[in-house]
N, C-alpha and C positions, 0 to 999 in steps of 0.2 A: 238567433237571439243576439242582441247587442251586448257589448261588455257592460254597459250601464245596467241592463237587466240581470246579467250574470252576477254583478256586484250585489244586487239586492238578494239574490238567491243565497249567495255566500253569507251575507249578513243575517239572513233568516236562519240559516243553519249554524250560525255562530262560528263561522270558519273564515280564514283569511286565504288570499291567493297563494301565499307561500306557507305551507304547514308549519306549525309551531315546533315540530320535532326536528326541523332543519336548524342546526345551531352553528353553521360555519361562521368563521370570524367575519367574513365580508357581509354578513347579514345584520351586523350590529346596528346600523342606522335604520334598517327596515324594522327590526324587532322592537325598536324604541317606540314606534307608533304605527303598527301594521295596518290598523283600520284606517288611519288618516292617509297613509301612502296608497292603499287600494282605492280609497275614495277619490284621490286626485287622478291617478293614472287610468282607472277603469270608469270612474264617474265623470271625469272632466276631459283630460287630455285625449284619451282614445275611446271615449264613450260610444261613438257611432260604429266602431269596428265590430264585425260579426264574429262571435265565438264559434269554434269548430264543433261545439257540442253544448247541449243544454244540461247534460248530466254532470253534476259537480264532481263525482268520483272520476269520471273520464278526464275532466279538466285537471284534477289533482295528479292523475297518472301522467298527463302530458307535462305538467310542471316538473315532475320527477325526471322526465326525459331531458328537459331543459338543463337540469343540473348536471346530467351526464355529458351533454353537448358543450355547455359553456362553463362548467365548474372551474376547470383549470385556468381559463381566460379570466374569469372574475377574480380568482385568487391572486393572479399575477398583477392585475390592474389595481386591486385593493392594496397590495403591498407597496405599490409606488406612492401611496399617500403618506407613508411614513419616512420616505427618503428625505434626508437633509442635505442641502446643497446651496452653493452661492450662485444665484441666477446670472451673475455677470462673469462667471468662469466658463470657459469651454474646455478646460482640462482639469479633471479632478480624479486622479488615478493613483493607485498604489501598485507598484511593480515589485514582485517578489522573485528573486533568483536564488535557486538552491544548487549548490555544487557539492558533490560527494568527493571527499578527500580520502584517498586510500591510505592504508597503514604504511608507514615509512620506517626504514632502518638506515641510519647514516653513520659513517665512521670518519673521524678526524685523526689523521696520523701525524705524529710529531717526531722529528729526528732527535738524536742525542744532543743535549744542550748543556753549556757551562756558563753560569752567570757569576760575575765578580762585582762585589760592592767594595769600593775604596773609601777609607775614612782618613782624613788628615789628622795631623797632630793636634791634641787639645790640652789645655792647661786649665787648672782651676784651684780653688781653695775652699776650705770649710773653717769658719770662725766659731770658736766656743767661748762663751762668757765665763766669768769667775764663778766657782762653785765652792761654797762653805758647807761643811757637813760635820755635825756633832752627833755622836752615838753614845748614850749612857746606859750601861747595864746595871740593873738593880736586883737586889734579893732581900729576903727577910730571914733573920735567925729563927731557930726553932722555938725560942722562948719569947718572941716578940711579934706583934702584928704590924710593926712599922717596917717600911722598906728602907734599905740602906744602899748607898752606891757601892757596887761591886767593882766596876771599872768604868772608865770614860775615855772615848776616842775622839779626837778632834782632827779634821782633815780639811785642807784648803787646796783647791785646784785653781791656779791663776788663769786669767784669760789667755788663750793661745790660738794659734792658727795652724792648720795642716794644709800644706800645699801638695798638689799632685799633677803629674803629667802623663798623658796617654800618647804613646808613639803612633806615628802613621802606620796603618795596617790595612789588610785586605781580607774580606770574607768571600770565600769561593763556594758556590753551590752547583752541584752537578745533578742533572736529571737525565736518566736514560731514555732511550727511544720508547715511545708508547703510543697506544691507540685508544681514543675515547669513542665509545659507542653510544648512540642515542636511538631510542625507539619511540615512535609516536603512533597512538591508536588511530584507527579510521574515525572520521567525524563528518558531519554535514555542516557546510558553511552557508549561512543564509544571509542574503543582502536584500534589504527592503528600501525601495526608493519611492518617495512620494512626489508627485508632480501636480501642482495646482496653479490656477490663474488663467489669464487670457493670453493665448499665444499669438493673437493677431489675425487669425483666419476669419474671425467673425467680429464685427464691431459690437461695442457694448449696447448701442441702440438696438441692433438686431436681436441680441440676446434678451434685452428687456421686452421687446415686442413678443418674442416667443414665450416669455414668462407670463405675459398677460393672457396669452392663449391657454396656457396651462391652468391659469386661475379659473377658466370657464369650464374645466373638466368636472363633470357631475357623475360620480360613480353610480349612485342610486338610479339615475336616469338610464344608464347603460344596462344595469341589472334588470330593471322593470321592462324596458323596451325589448330586450332579448326574450324575456318570458312571454310577454304579450304577443310577440311575433310568432311564438310557438303555439299559442292557444287561439289564434284568430285566423280566419281565412284570408288568402291573398287578396289584396285590394288593388284594382286597376282603375285608373282614371279613363273615362271615355273621351275619345277625341271630339 
């Protein structure tokens, strides 16, 4: 039985070459229009190839085997469709280096030390302005509500200046011998280096040509060809 006739049996049974309960991510394009995909590959492209069986259930079982044989390959190829890259770069890598830094204890030892700060003689003055100050104390007799002056003080401080002089002197500080200790916990030092661009081993024209080849990649064609290869008998051309 040719694939074209097998296609008609599948259509009559309202089935598709790949069962609908297969929901792997890489079947997204197939599941969009399974009937149309089957019609093209089984009814047009490979219509004259001979199926290994006329029994639809046996064909379905063989398709299941194809998923065991090619499943990991299909998944890896499908994931490459989501890769983002610059077609004119031949280097696009991220290098991560990790270094384990052990716990550390360090000690800094200082000998006895004496420091002297020397200050030269200084002179200065403070100027005060004139100050007038009047203070009046008032009181009220027991038989009157009016206040009367009890006493009055008047004070006046004239403008004046205070001069001062600080003699030359030294301040001496002594610090005994001592040791400063430092502890650092263990940690992981991570260094990430990103390298991108064209390092010159391949010309931009060659990279562009390879990109054009990549654009011819048809994942669905690989998927269906692998399955059809499993459900058809080997084909040999006669000399």
